[in-house]
C-alpha positions as CSV (number, residue, x, y, z in Angstrom):
1,X,15.0,9.2,-21.3
2,X,13.1,8.2,-20.0
3,X,9.9,10.8,-19.1
4,X,7.0,9.6,-16.5
5,X,3.8,12.3,-16.5
6,X,1.6,12.8,-12.9
7,X,-1.3,14.3,-13.1
8,X,-3.9,15.1,-11.0
9,X,-6.5,17.8,-10.1
10,X,-4.4,18.9,-7.1
11,X,-7.1,21.0,-5.2
12,X,-5.2,21.6,-3.3
13,X,-1.9,20.0,-3.4
14,X,-1.2,17.6,-0.6
15,X,2.0,16.2,1.1
16,X,0.8,12.6,-0.4
17,X,1.1,14.5,-3.9
18,X,4.3,15.8,-3.2
19,X,6.0,12.4,-1.8
20,X,4.4,10.8,-5.2
21,X,6.5,13.6,-7.6
22,X,9.3,13.7,-5.3
23,X,10.1,9.4,-5.4
24,X,8.6,10.0,-9.4
25,X,11.5,12.3,-9.6
26,X,14.6,9.9,-8.6
27,X,13.1,7.4,-10.8
28,X,12.6,8.6,-13.8
29,X,14.6,11.2,-16.1
30,X,12.0,13.7,-16.3
31,X,8.9,14.2,-14.7
32,X,5.7,16.0,-15.4
33,X,3.5,17.0,-13.6
34,X,0.3,17.8,-15.3
35,X,-2.9,19.9,-13.7
36,X,-5.9,18.4,-15.1
37,X,-8.4,20.7,-16.3
38,X,-11.7,19.3,-16.1
39,X,-14.4,22.1,-17.3
40,X,-17.5,19.5,-15.5
41,X,-15.8,19.6,-12.1
42,X,-16.4,21.8,-9.3
43,X,-13.2,23.3,-7.9
44,X,-12.5,25.2,-5.2
45,X,-9.3,26.2,-6.9
46,X,-8.6,27.7,-9.9
47,X,-7.1,26.4,-12.9
48,X,-4.5,29.3,-12.2
49,X,-4.7,29.5,-8.3
50,X,-3.7,25.6,-8.2
51,X,-0.9,26.0,-11.3
52,X,1.0,28.8,-8.8
53,X,0.7,26.9,-5.6
54,X,2.4,23.5,-7.9
55,X,4.8,25.6,-8.9
56,X,5.6,27.4,-5.6
57,X,5.7,24.1,-4.5
58,X,8.1,22.4,-7.4
59,X,10.9,24.6,-7.4
60,X,13.7,22.2,-5.8
61,X,13.2,19.4,-8.3
62,X,15.4,19.7,-11.2
63,X,13.6,17.1,-13.4
64,X,10.2,18.4,-12.9
65,X,7.8,20.4,-15.1
66,X,4.7,22.0,-14.7
67,X,2.1,21.6,-17.4
68,X,-1.7,22.2,-17.8
69,X,-4.0,19.7,-19.6
70,X,-7.8,19.6,-20.4
71,X,-8.0,16.5,-22.3
72,X,-7.5,12.7,-21.7
73,X,-4.0,12.5,-20.0
74,X,-3.1,9.2,-22.6
75,X,-3.0,12.3,-25.3
76,X,-0.8,14.6,-23.6
77,X,2.3,11.7,-23.0
78,X,1.9,11.2,-26.3
79,X,2.5,14.4,-28.1
80,X,5.5,14.8,-24.7
81,X,6.5,11.3,-25.8
82,X,6.1,10.1,-22.0
83,X,6.3,6.1,-21.7
84,X,5.1,5.9,-18.1
85,X,1.9,7.6,-16.3
86,X,2.8,7.5,-12.2
87,X,-0.5,7.1,-10.3
88,X,-0.3,7.9,-6.8
89,X,-2.0,4.8,-4.0
90,X,-3.3,5.8,-0.9
91,X,-6.0,2.8,0.3
92,X,-7.1,-0.1,-1.2
93,X,-9.9,1.9,-2.8
94,X,-7.3,3.8,-4.9
95,X,-6.3,0.2,-6.1
96,X,-9.4,-0.3,-7.6
97,X,-9.8,3.0,-9.1
98,X,-6.5,3.4,-10.6
99,X,-6.1,-0.5,-11.7
100,X,-9.6,0.0,-14.1
101,X,-8.4,3.7,-15.2
102,X,-4.7,1.8,-16.3
103,X,-6.6,-1.0,-18.1
104,X,-8.6,1.4,-19.6
105,X,-5.3,4.0,-20.3
106,X,-3.4,0.9,-21.8
107,X,-6.7,0.7,-24.0
108,X,-5.9,3.8,-25.2
109,X,-2.4,3.3,-26.4
110,X,-0.4,0.1,-25.2
111,X,3.3,1.8,-25.0
112,X,2.8,3.7,-22.8
113,X,2.8,2.1,-19.0
114,X,0.9,3.0,-15.2
115,X,3.4,3.3,-12.5
116,X,1.7,2.7,-8.8
117,X,3.6,4.8,-6.5
118,X,2.1,4.3,-3.2
119,X,2.1,7.1,-0.5
120,X,4.5,7.2,2.4
121,X,2.1,5.5,5.6
122,X,2.0,9.3,7.0
123,X,0.3,10.7,4.1
124,X,-2.0,7.6,3.2
125,X,-4.7,9.4,5.4
126,X,-4.8,13.1,3.1
127,X,-6.9,13.3,0.3
128,X,-7.8,16.5,-0.6
129,X,-11.5,16.2,-0.4
130,X,-11.2,15.2,3.4
131,X,-8.7,18.0,3.9
132,X,-11.3,20.8,2.0
133,X,-14.0,20.0,4.7
134,X,-11.9,19.9,7.5
135,X,-10.0,22.9,6.8
136,X,-14.2,23.8,6.6
137,X,-13.8,23.4,10.3
138,X,-11.1,24.8,11.4
139,X,-9.0,22.0,12.2
140,X,-5.7,21.3,11.8
141,X,-4.5,20.9,8.5
142,X,-0.5,21.7,8.8
143,X,0.5,18.1,8.5
144,X,-1.3,17.6,5.4
145,X,-0.3,19.9,3.1
146,X,2.5,22.7,2.6
147,X,2.4,26.1,4.6
148,X,1.7,28.1,1.3
149,X,-1.7,25.9,0.6
150,X,-2.8,26.0,4.3
151,X,-3.0,29.8,3.9
152,X,-4.3,29.4,0.6
153,X,-7.3,27.1,1.5
154,X,-7.9,29.0,5.1
155,X,-8.3,32.7,2.7
156,X,-10.9,30.8,0.1
157,X,-12.9,29.6,3.0
158,X,-12.9,32.9,5.2
159,X,-11.1,31.8,7.8
160,X,-7.8,33.3,8.5
161,X,-7.6,32.5,12.2
């Protein structure tokens, strides 16, 4: 059985994230989606809010489990016996960043591979930070995030249109 890990802050979860999760779920026996918790990072949504949204969004995937982690993702993978770290790629800039990260993770544990999954073209511009900014100014984000996320964003920023 091959277990993979897809980690991220998911602040907020996007259709791009879900695209990578869906595709990874078809490639691996089990996918652990891991909400990264970094006390030094400022999030719009709390750990519990991000977990709640992701839990609701992942119910249709039988081989996907949701977890939280506050350390190196390689250590999480070692702990659960995962052999693959899945990373979503939207652009060349993502690739450059993720490639460096993959090399670092490989240096930490040579037994864990990184697999890049490019998002489908329609999600190439979907970026959590841009979505939050767009939502703050009342922009239409309905094609970028699921309804539960759109509602949570509007409530968080006080834009209840």
